[in-house]
C-alpha positions in Angstrom: -28.6 51.8 44.6 -29.3 50.7 41.2 -30.4 47.1 40.7 -28.1 44.0 39.9 -29.6 44.1 36.4 -28.7 47.7 35.9 -25.2 47.2 37.1 -24.6 44.2 34.6 -26.0 46.4 31.7 -23.5 49.2 32.7 -20.7 46.8 32.8 -21.8 45.4 29.3 -21.5 48.7 27.6 -17.9 49.5 28.8 -15.4 49.4 26.1 -12.8 47.0 27.8 -9.2 47.3 26.4 -8.9 43.7 26.7 -10.0 40.7 28.8 -9.7 41.5 32.5 -9.5 39.6 35.7 -10.9 40.9 38.9 -10.0 39.2 42.2 -12.1 39.1 45.2 -10.5 38.8 48.5 -13.1 37.4 50.8 -14.9 34.0 51.1 -18.2 35.8 51.6 -17.8 37.7 48.4 -17.0 34.5 46.5 -20.0 32.7 47.8 -22.3 35.7 46.7 -20.7 35.8 43.3 -21.1 31.9 43.0 -24.5 31.5 44.3 -25.9 34.4 42.5 -24.8 33.4 39.0 -22.9 36.7 38.8 -20.1 35.1 36.5 -22.6 33.9 33.9 -24.3 37.3 33.8 -21.0 39.2 33.0 -19.5 39.6 29.6 -16.9 36.7 28.8 -14.3 39.3 28.8 -14.6 39.8 32.5 -13.5 37.0 34.9 -14.0 37.0 38.7 -11.2 35.1 40.5 -11.3 33.9 43.9 -8.4 35.0 46.2 -6.9 34.4 49.7 -10.2 35.1 51.6 -10.5 31.9 53.7 -8.6 32.0 57.0 -9.3 28.2 57.7 -7.7 27.5 54.2 -4.4 29.2 55.1 -4.3 28.3 58.7 -0.8 26.5 59.2 -1.1 22.6 59.4 1.2 22.8 62.5 -1.1 24.9 64.4 -4.1 22.4 63.8 -1.7 19.7 64.7 -0.7 21.4 67.9 -4.3 22.1 68.8 -5.1 18.3 68.2 -2.0 17.1 70.3 -3.0 19.6 73.1 -6.4 18.3 73.2 -5.3 14.8 73.3 -2.5 14.9 75.7 -3.5 17.5 78.1 -6.6 17.5 80.5 -8.1 20.5 78.7 -11.3 21.4 76.8 -10.5 22.8 73.5 -13.0 25.1 71.7 -12.7 26.3 68.2 -14.8 27.7 65.3 -16.8 24.9 63.9 -15.3 25.0 60.3 -11.9 24.1 61.9 -12.9 20.8 62.9 -12.6 18.8 59.6 -9.5 20.5 58.3 -7.2 17.5 57.6 -3.5 17.3 58.5 -0.9 15.2 57.0 -0.6 12.4 59.7 -0.6 8.5 59.3 -3.9 6.9 58.7 -3.6 5.2 62.0 -3.6 8.5 64.1 -6.2 11.3 64.1 -6.0 13.6 61.1 -8.4 16.3 62.2 -9.8 17.7 65.3 -13.2 15.9 64.9 -11.1 12.5 64.7 -9.2 13.8 67.7 -12.6 14.2 69.5 -13.7 10.7 68.4 -10.4 9.5 70.1 -11.4 10.9 73.3 -10.2 14.6 73.3 -12.7 17.2 74.7 -13.2 19.2 71.7 -16.0 21.4 71.2 -17.2 23.8 68.2 -18.4 27.4 69.1 -19.7 30.1 67.0 -18.6 33.2 69.2 -15.8 34.1 71.5 -18.4 34.6 74.1 -19.2 30.8 74.2 -15.5 30.2 75.0 -15.8 32.3 78.1 -18.9 31.0 79.0 -17.6 27.4 78.8 -14.5 28.3 80.9 -16.8 30.0 83.5 -18.8 26.7 83.8 -15.7 24.4 83.8 -13.2 23.3 86.5 -10.8 22.4 83.6 -8.5 24.5 81.6 -10.1 25.7 78.5 -8.3 26.6 75.4 -9.7 28.8 72.7 -8.0 27.7 69.3 -8.7 30.9 67.4 -8.1 31.1 63.9 -9.3 33.9 61.5 -8.8 37.2 59.9 -9.3 40.6 61.3 -13.3 40.3 61.5 -13.0 37.2 63.9 -9.9 38.3 65.8 -11.4 41.7 66.9 -14.0 40.1 68.9 -11.1 37.9 70.4 -9.2 40.8 71.4 -12.3 42.5 72.8 -13.1 39.4 75.0 -9.5 39.8 76.3 -9.8 43.3 77.1 -13.2 42.8 79.1 -11.6 40.1 81.1 -11.6 36.2 81.1 -11.6 33.5 83.6 -8.0 32.2 84.8 -8.6 28.9 83.2 -9.1 30.3 79.7 -6.2 30.6 77.3 -5.9 31.4 73.8 -4.0 29.4 70.9 -4.0 32.1 68.2 -3.7 31.5 64.5 -4.7 35.1 63.4 -3.8 36.5 60.1 -4.0 40.0 58.5 -5.7 40.0 55.1 -3.9 42.7 53.0 -0.3 41.3 53.3 -1.3 38.4 51.2 -2.5 40.7 48.4 0.7 42.6 48.7 2.7 39.6 48.5 1.0 38.6 45.3 1.4 42.2 43.8 5.1 42.2 44.8 5.8 38.8 43.2 5.1 40.3 39.7 2.8 37.4 39.1 -0.4 38.6 40.6 -2.5 37.3 37.7 -5.2 39.9 38.2 -6.0 43.5 36.7 -8.4 44.8 39.5 -9.3 44.0 43.1 -12.6 43.9 45.1 -11.5 44.5 48.7 -13.3 42.8 51.6 -16.2 45.1 53.2 -16.2 43.3 56.5 -12.3 43.8 57.2 -12.6 47.3 55.9 -15.4 47.9 58.3 -13.1 46.9 61.2 -9.8 48.2 60.0 -10.8 51.2 57.7 -10.7 51.1 53.9 -7.3 53.0 53.9 -5.5 49.5 54.3 -6.1 48.9 50.6 -5.0 52.3 49.4 -1.6 50.6 48.7 -3.2 48.7 45.8 -3.9 51.6 43.4 -1.3 54.0 44.9 1.7 51.7 44.9 0.7 48.9 42.1 -1.5 51.1 39.8 -4.3 48.6 40.0 -7.9 49.6 40.5 -9.6 48.7 43.9 -13.1 48.9 45.3 -14.6 47.9 48.6 -17.8 46.0 48.4 -20.6 44.5 50.7 -21.9 40.9 50.1 -25.0 41.5 48.1 -24.9 41.2 44.3 -25.8 45.0 43.8 -22.6 46.1 45.7 -20.4 43.4 44.2 -21.6 44.5 40.7 -21.1 48.1 41.6 -17.6 47.4 42.7 -16.8 45.4 39.6 -18.1 48.2 37.4 -16.3 50.8 39.4 -12.8 48.9 38.7 -13.6 48.2 35.1 -14.4 51.9 34.4 -11.2 52.8 36.0 -9.3 50.5 33.6 -11.4 52.0 30.6 -10.6 55.5 31.8 -6.8 54.9 32.6 -7.1 56.0 36.2 -6.7 54.2 39.5 -8.2 54.8 43.0 -9.9 53.0 45.9 -13.7 53.4 45.6 -16.0 52.6 48.6 -19.1 50.9 47.3 -20.1 49.8 51.0 -20.6 53.3 52.5 -23.4 52.0 54.6 -21.0 50.5 57.0 -17.3 51.2 55.8 -16.1 54.5 57.4 -12.5 56.1 57.3 -10.5 54.7 60.1 -12.8 51.8 60.5 -14.0 50.8 64.1 -11.9 53.0 66.5 -12.6 50.8 69.6 -12.1 47.6 67.8 -8.7 48.9 66.4 -7.8 50.1 69.8 -8.4 46.9 71.6 -6.5 44.9 68.9 -3.5 47.1 69.3 -3.7 46.8 73.0 -3.6 43.0 73.0 -2.0 41.9 69.6 1.2 42.4 68.1 2.0 41.9 64.4 4.6 39.6 63.3 5.8 37.2 60.4 3.4 34.3 59.9 3.2 31.0 58.0 0.3 30.6 55.5 -0.5 27.0 54.7 0.9 26.1 51.2 2.1 29.5 50.6 4.8 30.0 53.0 5.9 33.0 55.5 4.5 36.3 54.7 6.0 39.2 56.4 4.0 41.2 59.1 1.2 39.1 58.4 0.3 37.4 61.7 -1.3 38.4 65.0 -0.1 37.2 68.3 -0.6 38.0 72.1 1.6 40.8 73.5 3.9 39.8 76.3 1.8 41.5 78.8 -0.9 38.9 78.0 1.4 35.9 78.1 -0.5 34.3 81.0 -3.3 33.9 78.4 -1.2 32.3 75.8 -1.7 28.6 75.5 1.9 28.2 73.9 3.1 29.6 77.1 1.0 27.9 79.6 1.2 24.4 78.1 3.9 22.2 76.7 4.6 23.1 73.0 3.3 20.3 71.0 4.4 22.0 67.8 6.8 19.8 66.5 9.9 21.1 64.6 9.1 18.7 61.6 5.6 19.9 61.2 6.7 23.0 59.3 8.3 20.6 56.7 5.1 18.4 56.6 2.7 21.3 56.9 2.0 21.7 53.2 -1.2 20.9 51.4 -2.0 17.1 51.1 -0.4 15.3 48.1 -2.3 16.2 44.8 -4.4 19.0 46.4 -4.1 22.5 44.7 -5.6 24.5 47.5 -2.6 26.9 47.6 -3.0 27.7 43.8 -6.7 28.3 44.4 -6.1 30.5 47.3 -3.6 32.5 45.2 -5.9 32.9 42.4 -3.8 30.9 40.0 -6.5 28.3 39.1 -10.2 28.0 39.6 -11.4 25.3 42.2 -12.7 23.0 39.3 -9.2 22.9 37.8 -7.9 21.1 40.7 -7.7 17.4 39.7 -9.2 16.3 43.0 -12.2 18.4 42.8 -15.2 16.2 42.8 -12.9 13.1 42.4 -12.0 12.1 45.8 -12.3 15.4 47.3 -15.8 16.6 48.2 -17.3 18.3 51.4 -18.1 14.8 52.8 -14.5 13.5 52.3 -12.5 16.7 51.9 -8.7 16.3 51.1 -7.8 20.0 51.4 -8.8 22.9 53.6 -10.6 24.8 50.7 -13.2 22.0 50.6 -14.0 22.2 54.4 -14.8 25.8 55.2 -18.0 27.6 54.1 -15.5 30.4 53.0 -13.4 28.1 51.1 -13.6 28.5 47.3 -13.7 24.7 46.6 -16.7 24.1 49.0 -18.5 27.3 47.6 -18.0 26.1 43.8 -19.3 22.5 45.0 -22.3 24.1 46.5 -22.9 26.0 43.6 -23.0 23.0 41.4 -25.3 21.3 43.6 -27.5 24.4 43.8 
């Protein structure tokens, strides 16, 4: 593969018809773009826009609240990926406003890095263990695999799983997508196959390319979609051929189809996106924490579950604005004191841009 410098030179000599915006749909991509200084190396006529690539950022507030209340009111151990712990919910200051505050209030809440840790903790515990699993396809596939392999009777799952591509489809169908080309997430394509992204060029006439996480692959994908615009043609280019294969990972897809079913799902600050969520099939209801335990998902949470007042995370996730255009960015909202979820997760654009400033 050509070097990053060579790809930048190829981009610079393209005769672009006008300034163009390229959206990336992956927190890992956004981190690489920001930390590598890729934006400053590209011509001013090329903008790289962060998109809906952070599952923590779009996890519904009511799901986080439900996990908190379950851990506080029931004698359970709740485990979750570490970047969920500090995501704030809209609650009175006198009450816990995040999972980490619920833990400080006495709840048994533990961060994990792998679904296998959830099984190990359950095997070693006499208490019920609830795995609050929020994520896109790449973190949901291992959860499905874990369930297929078998889990202890005391382990249940509180799923808040989402599919990536429906959010992009929603943006494109809105007529206000705000981008001219798309860099598709390589890790998702590794699991699900690149074909999921064919709708972008075929249905909407927008160039797309799948990229890995290094600067060379991201620049190759950027050059590919820009070249497509110059030449007036659209297709899906695979710039991550080392791992992305047609059809994706057959075993992972089979296990996901066996355990999970697709349904409409709420995205925090965005609303309900049709056929964008993954939940346990009825055959696995005994493993569903929402079935096993009382439902603490209060009806009013959906109304309350938007972004905190003044927080523009939703517009950042949709690529409407850059993180530093939020009026709270660095002014009351930073990684130590996050107001919105985009400043919490390592995949959140606000957190990434803050880290980029500090680097």
